[in-house]
Steps between C-alpha positions, in 0.01 A plus 500: 500500500388522142732426207578804289552467129648789304452361156501766231199478263583361165541759227245486222597649163281566201634417152562813291728647238813442715404138572241379247318169536275364225301180492345350188360170388750278313336394179729196476481175690757484782645168613739460793694178552761346724661157521268358226182624671263776383449732796269742320313517172297814447319697237419765756843614616570867572818685407622744766752757392660700780749785451824360357444140610447213258130424425342235724232247416232471773303180463161440657508242782228308320754426223782393736539146634513607866572134604852548361564804723575529873427818695817660634552705816686755291327838459592843364333838460476725193378856565330501155330160525470388870605198706639216289473130582710224348484136392775250432496223241623185679566309173741778392738451792710781649468741208117490527482620863280815509464471122142628488350817643154646548333815626192365682371842603657740248448873512225647280745615230596138428184322616488304171784267624290374792465120479794484259845349532831600344807281444869594513634407149831370637326268751285309246599332174278713278237774483377477145269722304324287237261611229133441569378175344 
C-alpha cells in the first residue's frame, strides 16, 4: 500500500500595489554585533522594504562570520519570498535562538536576497548603519 500525501501546494504571491516589496543597495556600511563580537560587517548590504513592515538589512554571507552561527531546524514560508531557513547565535544565549534568517532559493521577485542573511534587531545587540569611510 502506498502512502498518500494530501499536501496543498504552497501559495506564491507576486509583490504589487497592495503588498509592495522593494530592494535597494544600502550606501552605508552595516555592522551587526552581539556579546562583544562583530557578526557582520558589510558595504554591500541590501535594504528590503515590504508593505508596512520595518525595513530589513540583508547582508551578503561573504560579509558574515558564519563560524558564529549555528543552523537551526526552524523553518517558515513566505508566499512573497519562499522557504526561509534560520540560524541561531550560540554566544547570544536564549534570546539569539533563530535570530538570523535567509531565503536560500527566493522567488524571482526578490532574487536579490539570495546568499544574504537578515538579523532580528531584538536578538542582537546592534545593527548599525555607519557612514562609508
